[in-house]
Each structure stands twice: as C-alpha cells, then as structure tokens.
Backbone as CSV, one residue per row, in Angstrom:
resi,resn,N_x,N_y,N_z,CA_x,CA_y,CA_z,C_x,C_y,C_z
1,MET,0.847,-1.176,0.000,0.000,0.000,0.000,0.897,1.246,0.000
2,GLU,0.459,2.268,-0.702,1.237,3.493,-0.793,0.821,4.481,0.282
3,ASN,1.814,5.075,0.937,1.577,6.081,1.976,2.653,7.151,1.899
4,ALA,2.233,8.388,1.829,3.190,9.491,1.892,3.393,9.862,3.361
5,CYS,4.524,10.466,3.659,4.818,10.880,5.035,4.007,12.132,5.398
6,THR,3.983,12.431,6.669,3.224,13.592,7.145,3.785,14.902,6.593
7,LEU,5.084,14.934,6.313,5.681,16.132,5.723,5.116,16.390,4.329
8,CYS,4.937,15.333,3.542,4.380,15.490,2.190,2.913,15.893,2.245
9,TYR,2.152,15.307,3.164,0.746,15.702,3.292,0.641,17.154,3.750
10,SER,1.522,17.568,4.644,1.529,18.960,5.090,1.868,19.897,3.934
11,LEU,2.759,19.465,3.076,3.115,20.246,1.899,1.899,20.466,1.004
12,VAL,1.169,19.400,0.726,-0.006,19.496,-0.147,-1.102,20.346,0.493
13,LEU,-1.336,20.141,1.772,-2.430,20.843,2.448,-2.113,22.291,2.792
14,HIS,-0.855,22.551,3.191,-0.506,23.880,3.709,0.604,24.576,2.921
15,ASN,1.029,23.977,1.819,2.074,24.538,0.964,3.365,24.807,1.748
16,LYS,3.777,23.817,2.568,4.991,23.933,3.379,6.039,22.944,2.871
17,PRO,6.926,23.376,1.952,7.988,22.471,1.481,8.890,22.013,2.634
18,HIS,9.480,20.840,2.486,10.360,20.308,3.531,11.701,19.890,2.918
19,PRO,12.745,19.771,3.740,14.102,19.533,3.232,14.326,18.155,2.613
20,ALA,13.415,17.200,2.780,13.608,15.862,2.208,13.191,15.794,0.740
21,LEU,12.725,16.911,0.179,12.317,16.925,-1.225,13.524,17.134,-2.133
22,LYS,13.575,16.361,-3.198,14.651,16.492,-4.181,14.005,16.702,-5.548
23,LYS,14.338,17.821,-6.194,13.782,18.095,-7.522,14.428,17.151,-8.530
24,ILE,13.587,16.427,-9.282,14.125,15.489,-10.266,13.820,15.886,-11.706
25,SER,12.882,16.837,-11.890,12.562,17.270,-13.245,11.892,18.636,-13.203
26,GLU,12.109,19.380,-14.276,11.473,20.688,-14.360,11.128,20.979,-15.813
27,LEU,9.891,21.339,-16.043,9.427,21.811,-17.333,8.794,23.177,-17.117
28,LYS,8.478,23.859,-18.162,7.906,25.195,-18.045,6.666,25.187,-17.143
29,GLY,6.793,25.829,-15.970,5.680,25.946,-15.032,5.346,24.688,-14.260
30,SER,6.171,23.656,-14.348,5.875,22.377,-13.697,7.165,21.768,-13.161
31,GLU,7.118,21.240,-11.940,8.291,20.617,-11.329,7.900,19.281,-10.717
32,LEU,8.783,18.304,-10.815,8.571,16.986,-10.234,9.604,16.766,-9.141
33,TYR,9.149,16.329,-7.973,10.016,16.106,-6.818,9.860,14.677,-6.315
34,LYS,10.909,14.194,-5.644,10.850,12.915,-4.943,11.196,13.182,-3.487
35,CYS,10.423,12.610,-2.589,10.684,12.743,-1.154,11.680,11.668,-0.730
36,CYS,12.761,12.081,-0.102,13.773,11.130,0.364,13.372,10.446,1.670
37,CYS,12.281,10.878,2.271,11.789,10.273,3.510,10.857,9.092,3.206
38,CYS,9.857,9.324,2.348,8.851,8.288,2.076,8.876,7.784,0.636
39,TYR,9.710,8.367,-0.204,9.856,7.985,-1.606,8.617,8.297,-2.456
40,ALA,7.803,9.232,-2.010,6.651,9.674,-2.792,7.134,10.603,-3.901
41,TYR,6.367,10.641,-4.977,6.611,11.587,-6.058,5.562,12.676,-5.968
42,LEU,6.016,13.925,-6.036,5.108,15.071,-5.922,5.270,15.983,-7.129
43,HIS,4.158,16.551,-7.535,4.140,17.449,-8.684,3.757,18.844,-8.217
44,LYS,4.516,19.840,-8.661,4.211,21.230,-8.346,3.911,21.948,-9.651
45,HIS,2.739,22.527,-9.719,2.346,23.320,-10.887,1.896,24.673,-10.376
46,GLU,2.640,25.715,-10.776,2.455,27.061,-10.241,2.629,26.992,-8.726
47,ALA,1.622,27.260,-7.920,1.768,27.186,-6.462,1.037,25.985,-5.878
48,ASN,0.571,25.082,-6.731,-0.216,23.926,-6.265,0.623,22.655,-6.271
49,TRP,0.452,21.851,-5.214,1.163,20.589,-5.063,0.179,19.431,-5.105
50,GLU,0.628,18.297,-5.650,-0.155,17.069,-5.591,0.784,15.881,-5.442
51,ILE,0.310,14.863,-4.754,1.080,13.633,-4.596,0.718,12.742,-5.779
52,ILE,1.719,12.395,-6.571,1.482,11.565,-7.752,1.548,10.086,-7.390
53,SER,2.546,9.718,-6.615,2.699,8.351,-6.136,2.967,8.428,-4.643
54,GLY,2.203,7.685,-3.863,2.173,7.840,-2.419,3.399,7.498,-1.633
55,GLY,4.294,6.697,-2.139,5.490,6.368,-1.385,5.331,5.154,-0.501
56,GLU,6.273,4.982,0.423,6.334,3.784,1.271,6.508,4.143,2.740
57,PHE,5.827,5.155,3.213,6.002,5.604,4.593,5.360,4.611,5.558
58,MET,6.135,4.148,6.538,5.654,3.174,7.516,5.785,3.699,8.941
59,GLY,5.961,4.973,9.121,6.151,5.553,10.443,7.491,6.243,10.520
60,ALA,7.794,6.773,11.671,9.050,7.506,11.862,10.239,6.576,11.664
61,PRO,11.279,7.039,10.962,12.456,6.192,10.769,13.142,5.886,12.088
62,LYS,13.628,4.665,12.211,14.348,4.245,13.414,15.753,3.853,13.010
63,GLN,16.705,4.053,13.931,18.069,3.612,13.662,18.115,2.104,13.757
64,SER,18.815,1.480,12.829,18.946,0.034,12.902,19.962,-0.329,13.980
65,ALA,19.831,-1.525,14.515,20.733,-1.975,15.577,22.171,-2.050,15.081
66,SER,22.361,-2.343,13.791,23.719,-2.470,13.271,24.467,-1.139,13.289
67,LYS,23.747,-0.025,13.301,24.403,1.279,13.328,24.699,1.745,14.744
68,THR,24.006,1.194,15.725,24.167,1.697,17.074,24.908,0.738,17.995
69,MET,25.083,-0.523,17.583,25.737,-1.511,18.430,26.827,-2.225,17.638
70,PRO,27.823,-2.727,18.323,28.837,-3.532,17.643,28.211,-4.792,17.048
71,ALA,28.838,-5.349,16.024,28.303,-6.513,15.316,28.061,-7.699,16.245
72,ASP,28.930,-7.955,17.224,28.767,-9.092,18.131,27.477,-8.989,18.929
73,SER,27.122,-7.798,19.357,25.905,-7.645,20.155,24.667,-7.851,19.296
74,ASN,24.760,-7.634,17.976,23.622,-7.889,17.082,23.287,-9.362,17.051
75,LEU,24.312,-10.230,17.081,24.072,-11.662,17.051,23.333,-12.119,18.297
76,SER,23.747,-11.663,19.469,23.072,-12.069,20.702,21.666,-11.483,20.753
77,MET,21.497,-10.294,20.246,20.177,-9.656,20.235,19.229,-10.436,19.311
78,SER,19.714,-10.881,18.154,18.897,-11.667,17.214,18.460,-12.981,17.853
79,ALA,19.368,-13.619,18.572,19.045,-14.888,19.239,17.967,-14.676,20.310
80,GLU,18.059,-13.559,21.041,17.056,-13.262,22.064,15.695,-13.038,21.441
81,LEU,15.654,-12.329,20.338,14.386,-12.048,19.682,13.744,-13.321,19.158
82,ARG,14.538,-14.237,18.624,13.980,-15.511,18.113,13.440,-16.354,19.244
83,SER,14.065,-16.325,20.409,13.628,-17.157,21.526,12.333,-16.664,22.153
84,ASN,12.009,-15.379,21.958,10.781,-14.804,22.526,9.658,-15.097,21.651
C-alpha cells in the first residue's frame, strides 16, 4: 500500500515544502520532486502541489541496531528475539 509521510501531506495541504524533497525534473511551469523520507513523487504546478505516487512511509524512521551496536551484540540480540 502506498503512503506518503506527514511532511508530504503537510506540503499538499498547507504549501509547506520540507528539506527531504529532491527536484528530479522541471518543465515550463511544472516541477517533479521525490521525497527522500517516504519515496513519494510530488508534482508542483504554479503554487499547487499534488502527490502523484504515495510512497512507502511506515512511520518515523528508526536507527537500525547495526548502526548503534557492535556486530557481536547484534548476534546475541537476534538470538534473544527468536527465543521470545
């Protein structure tokens, strides 16, 4: 199922651009953006925004255990999760 993040919905509803938007195309009076947070595609025409493809937003991003703990602790953590 496609879901845009709250930042993209806020953009469409309140015209509040956010820093996770990356412009990927521009034509006369029309711009196409991709959100780096939810991967939605958004279209801007004049001052109006619309979500073209909803993206894959599943909630607030979380740090993975591999980035916050040494590799050895990931193995013991995985074993604990399987046993529960």
